[in-house]
C-alpha positions in Angstrom: -12.7 46.5 -52.1 -9.7 45.1 -54.1 -8.1 44.0 -50.8 -11.1 42.0 -49.7 -11.2 40.3 -53.1 -7.6 39.4 -52.8 -8.1 37.9 -49.3 -11.0 35.9 -50.6 -9.0 34.5 -53.5 -6.1 33.6 -51.1 -8.6 31.7 -48.8 -10.0 29.8 -51.8 -6.5 28.9 -52.9 -5.5 27.7 -49.4 -8.7 25.6 -49.1 -8.1 24.2 -52.6 -4.5 23.2 -51.7 -5.6 21.6 -48.4 -8.3 19.7 -50.3 -5.9 18.5 -52.9 -3.4 17.4 -50.2 -6.1 15.4 -48.4 -7.2 13.9 -51.6 -3.7 13.0 -52.5 -3.1 11.5 -49.1 -6.1 9.1 -49.4 -5.2 8.3 -52.9 -1.7 7.4 -51.7 -3.2 5.1 -49.1 -5.4 3.5 -51.6 -2.5 3.0 -54.0 -0.4 1.4 -51.2 -3.2 -1.0 -50.2 -3.7 -2.0 -53.8 0.1 -2.6 -54.3 0.0 -4.7 -51.1 -2.8 -6.8 -52.5 -1.0 -7.3 -55.7 2.2 -8.2 -53.8 0.4 -10.9 -51.8 -1.4 -12.1 -54.9 1.9 -12.5 -56.8 3.5 -14.3 -53.9 0.5 -16.2 -52.7 2.2 -19.6 -52.9 5.2 -18.4 -50.9 3.1 -16.7 -48.3 0.9 -19.8 -47.9 4.0 -22.0 -47.4 5.4 -19.6 -44.8 2.0 -19.5 -43.0 1.7 -23.3 -42.9 5.3 -23.8 -41.9 5.1 -21.2 -39.1 1.8 -22.7 -37.8 3.3 -26.3 -37.8 6.5 -25.2 -36.2 4.7 -23.1 -33.6 2.3 -25.9 -32.7 5.3 -28.2 -32.3 7.0 -25.8 -29.9 3.8 -25.1 -28.0 3.3 -28.8 -27.4 6.9 -29.6 -26.5 7.7 -26.5 -24.5 4.6 -25.9 -22.3 5.5 -24.1 -19.1 3.6 -24.3 -15.9 3.5 -22.1 -12.8 3.3 -23.6 -9.3 2.8 -21.6 -6.1 3.7 -22.5 -2.5 2.4 -20.4 0.3 4.9 -20.5 3.2 5.4 -19.0 6.6 8.9 -18.3 7.8 9.2 -18.9 11.6 11.8 -17.9 14.2 12.9 -14.7 12.3 13.9 -16.7 9.3 12.5 -14.3 6.6 15.8 -12.9 5.4 17.3 -16.5 5.4 14.3 -17.6 3.3 14.8 -14.8 0.7 18.5 -15.4 0.5 18.0 -19.1 -0.1 15.5 -18.5 -2.8 17.9 -16.1 -4.5 20.6 -18.8 -4.4 18.3 -21.4 -5.9 17.3 -19.0 -8.7 21.0 -18.3 -9.5 21.6 -22.0 -9.7 18.7 -22.5 -12.0 19.8 -19.6 -14.3 23.4 -21.0 -14.5 21.9 -24.5 -15.2 23.7 -26.0 -12.2 21.8 -29.2 -12.4 24.4 -31.0 -10.2 23.5 -28.8 -7.3 19.8 -29.1 -7.8 20.1 -32.9 -8.0 22.2 -32.9 -4.8 19.3 -31.3 -2.9 16.9 -33.9 -4.3 15.2 -32.1 -7.2 14.1 -34.6 -9.9 14.5 -33.5 -13.5 16.2 -30.2 -12.6 16.6 -29.2 -16.3 12.8 -28.6 -16.3 13.0 -26.1 -13.5 13.4 -22.7 -15.2 12.7 -20.1 -12.5 12.0 -19.7 -8.8 11.1 -16.4 -7.0 9.4 -15.3 -3.9 7.1 -12.4 -3.0 5.2 -11.4 0.2 1.5 -11.8 0.6 0.7 -8.1 1.5 -1.4 -8.1 4.6 -0.9 -4.7 6.3 -3.7 -5.4 8.9 -2.0 -8.4 10.3 1.3 -6.6 10.4 -0.2 -3.7 12.3 -2.3 -5.8 14.7 -0.1 -8.8 15.4 1.6 -9.0 18.8 4.5 -11.4 18.5 5.0 -11.7 22.3 1.5 -12.9 22.9 1.1 -14.5 19.5 -2.4 -13.1 19.3 -4.1 -10.5 17.2 -4.3 -7.4 19.4 -3.9 -3.7 18.8 -0.2 -3.1 18.3 0.4 0.6 18.6 4.1 0.3 17.9 3.6 -1.4 14.5 0.8 1.1 13.6 2.9 4.1 14.4 5.9 2.6 12.5 3.8 2.3 9.3 2.5 5.8 9.8 6.0 7.1 10.1 7.2 5.3 7.0 4.3 6.6 5.0 4.8 10.3 6.0 7.3 10.9 3.2 5.7 8.7 0.6 2.8 6.8 -0.8 1.4 4.2 1.7 1.0 1.7 -1.2 4.7 2.0 -2.0 5.5 1.5 1.7 3.3 -1.6 1.9 5.2 -3.1 -1.1 8.6 -1.9 -0.2 11.2 -4.7 0.2 12.0 -3.8 3.8 8.4 -3.7 4.8 7.3 -6.7 2.8 9.7 -9.0 4.6 7.8 -8.4 7.8 4.6 -10.0 6.4 3.8 -13.4 7.8 3.0 -15.3 4.6 4.9 -15.4 1.4 4.4 -17.0 -2.0 7.2 -19.0 -3.7 6.7 -19.1 -7.5 8.1 -22.0 -9.5 8.1 -22.2 -13.3 8.7 -25.6 -14.9 8.7 -27.1 -18.4 5.9 -29.7 -18.2 4.2 -31.0 -15.1 5.8 -31.3 -11.8 4.8 -32.9 -8.5 5.4 -32.5 -4.8 7.8 -35.4 -4.8 9.9 -34.2 -7.7 10.3 -30.5 -6.9 8.3 -29.1 -4.0 9.4 -31.4 -1.1 13.1 -31.4 -2.0 13.1 -27.6 -2.1 11.3 -27.3 1.2 13.6 -29.9 2.8 16.6 -27.8 1.5 15.1 -24.6 3.0 14.5 -26.3 6.3 18.0 -27.8 6.5 19.6 -25.4 9.0 21.1 -26.3 12.4 20.7 -22.8 13.8 17.0 -22.6 13.1 16.5 -26.2 14.2 17.9 -25.3 17.6 15.7 -22.2 17.7 12.7 -24.4 16.9 13.3 -26.6 19.9 13.5 -23.6 22.2 10.4 -22.0 20.8 8.4 -25.3 21.0 9.6 -25.9 24.5 8.6 -22.4 25.6 5.1 -22.8 24.0 4.6 -26.1 25.8 5.7 -24.6 29.1 3.3 -21.7 28.6 0.4 -24.1 27.8 1.2 -26.1 30.9 1.3 -23.1 33.1 -2.0 -21.8 31.7 -3.6 -25.1 32.3 -2.4 -25.1 35.9 -3.8 -21.6 36.4 -7.1 -22.7 35.0 -7.3 -25.6 37.4 -6.6 -23.2 40.3 -9.3 -20.9 39.1 -11.7 -23.8 38.8 -10.9 -24.8 42.3 -11.5 -21.3 43.5 -14.8 -21.1 41.7 -15.9 -24.4 43.2 -15.1 -23.2 46.6 -17.1 -20.0 46.0 -20.0 -22.0 44.6 -20.0 -24.2 47.7 -19.8 -21.2 50.0 -22.7 -19.6 48.1 -24.8 -22.8 48.4 -25.1 -23.2 44.6 -24.5 -26.7 43.2 -25.3 -26.2 39.6 -22.6 -27.3 37.1 -23.7 -24.4 34.7 -23.1 -21.6 37.2 -23.7 -18.0 36.0 -22.9 -15.2 38.4 -25.0 -12.1 38.4 -23.5 -10.0 41.1 -21.3 -7.0 41.7 -18.3 -9.0 42.9 -15.6 -7.3 40.7 -12.9 -9.6 42.0 -14.8 -12.7 40.9 -15.5 -11.1 37.5 -11.8 -10.5 37.0 -11.1 -14.1 37.8 -13.6 -15.2 35.2 -12.1 -12.9 32.6 -8.6 -14.2 33.4 -9.9 -17.8 32.9 -11.4 -16.8 29.5 -8.1 -15.1 28.5 -6.1 -18.2 29.5 -8.3 -20.5 27.5 -8.0 -18.2 24.5 -4.2 -18.1 24.9 -4.0 -21.9 25.0 -5.8 -22.1 21.7 -3.3 -19.6 20.2 -0.4 -21.5 21.6 -1.6 -24.7 20.1 -2.0 -23.0 16.7 1.6 -21.8 17.1 2.8 -25.4 17.6 1.2 -26.3 14.3 3.1 -23.4 12.6 6.3 -24.3 14.4 6.5 -27.8 12.8 9.1 -26.4 10.4 11.3 -23.3 10.1 9.7 -22.7 6.7 6.2 -23.9 7.1 4.2 -24.8 4.0 0.6 -23.7 4.4 -0.6 -24.7 0.9 0.4 -25.3 -2.7 -1.1 -25.1 -6.1 0.7 -26.9 -8.9 0.8 -26.9 -12.7 -1.1 -23.7 -13.6 -0.5 -23.3 -17.4 1.7 -20.3 -18.1 0.2 -18.1 -20.9 2.3 -15.0 -20.3 4.2 -13.5 -23.2 4.2 -15.9 -26.2 3.8 -19.1 -24.1 1.3 -21.3 -25.9 0.8 -18.7 -28.7 3.7 -19.6 -31.0 1.3 -21.3 -33.4 -0.1 -17.8 -34.1 3.1 -15.8 -33.6 5.5 -17.7 -35.9 3.3 -17.6 -39.1 3.0 -13.8 -38.7 6.7 -13.5 -38.0 7.6 -15.5 -41.1 5.3 -13.5 -43.3 6.4 -10.1 -42.0 10.1 -11.2 -42.4 9.4 -12.2 -46.0 7.7 -8.8 -46.7 10.6 -6.9 -45.0 13.2 -8.7 -47.0 11.4 -8.1 -50.3 10.9 -4.4 -49.5 14.6 -4.1 -48.4 15.8 -5.6 -51.7 13.5 -3.3 -53.7 14.8 -0.3 -51.8 18.4 -1.5 -52.3 18.0 -1.9 -56.0 16.4 1.5 -56.3 19.2 3.2 -54.4 21.8 1.3 -56.3 20.3 2.4 -59.6 20.2 6.0 -58.5 23.9 5.7 -57.5 24.8 4.4 -60.9 22.9 7.2 -62.7 24.7 9.8 -60.5 28.1 8.3 -61.4 27.2 8.2 -65.1 
């Protein structure tokens, strides 16, 4: 019985201690909040001046240092993807080292306003898997599909899709530009694209590619004319004179001829699309200019600087108070 009474007393003591500690904790918080209120009340004028000064300075910086993003969607032709990435890296290094003479030499206006350039692929795994470079048509490409499967066996498919080696095989890429203030095609975009397309080796490749495409189109058109002549002869032999001739028969050879004609017409359309893409080594598909950059503290300094000034003031006062307290303790210990 005595032992049970002792355990009960110990539990009551423990609960009482915990209750006192919790009460002391909340009282400590209340005391700290009250001291903080008194601190800001005593230094209201200084805090007000710091807030206004920070807001004014932040507004000035926001208005005079606005940054904008511009995006150019490009397609590298003739196997020029690695060339494109290396050139973008070179341009970025020139921008970081503030080599404005080089940037001016390639035609960039106001190069001091250009702060960054980078490139990333537009991830399109379906086009990568299905694209057939030889025929320039979207077909089932088993080799590409098996390659992606092989790469993904030992890792996450999402990582493989965004891997640097894989990403360079996508057909469209986005060039990001960051500038201080507005930019235009004439000031920045066109000079950079002209610089990227200034390469003798790829210019020669371009001529060969374009010539080959034109030859293929001409051959396909000749084959279509031959097929049309054959169909006309068949129509005459069948005694059918209609211009809109539709065959419902079991002549498999004729069906194959019609399928061949359809495939040739489709291929001519693809080849003409290729000619549009082959206008330049680095073909610009589209561009979006002057998107206001709101990342990090861009455009937010009017809010950040007042808080920074006030926190700095509070930190300095607390540090001085701490230093004086420690210095006083040190003097007492010496005495």
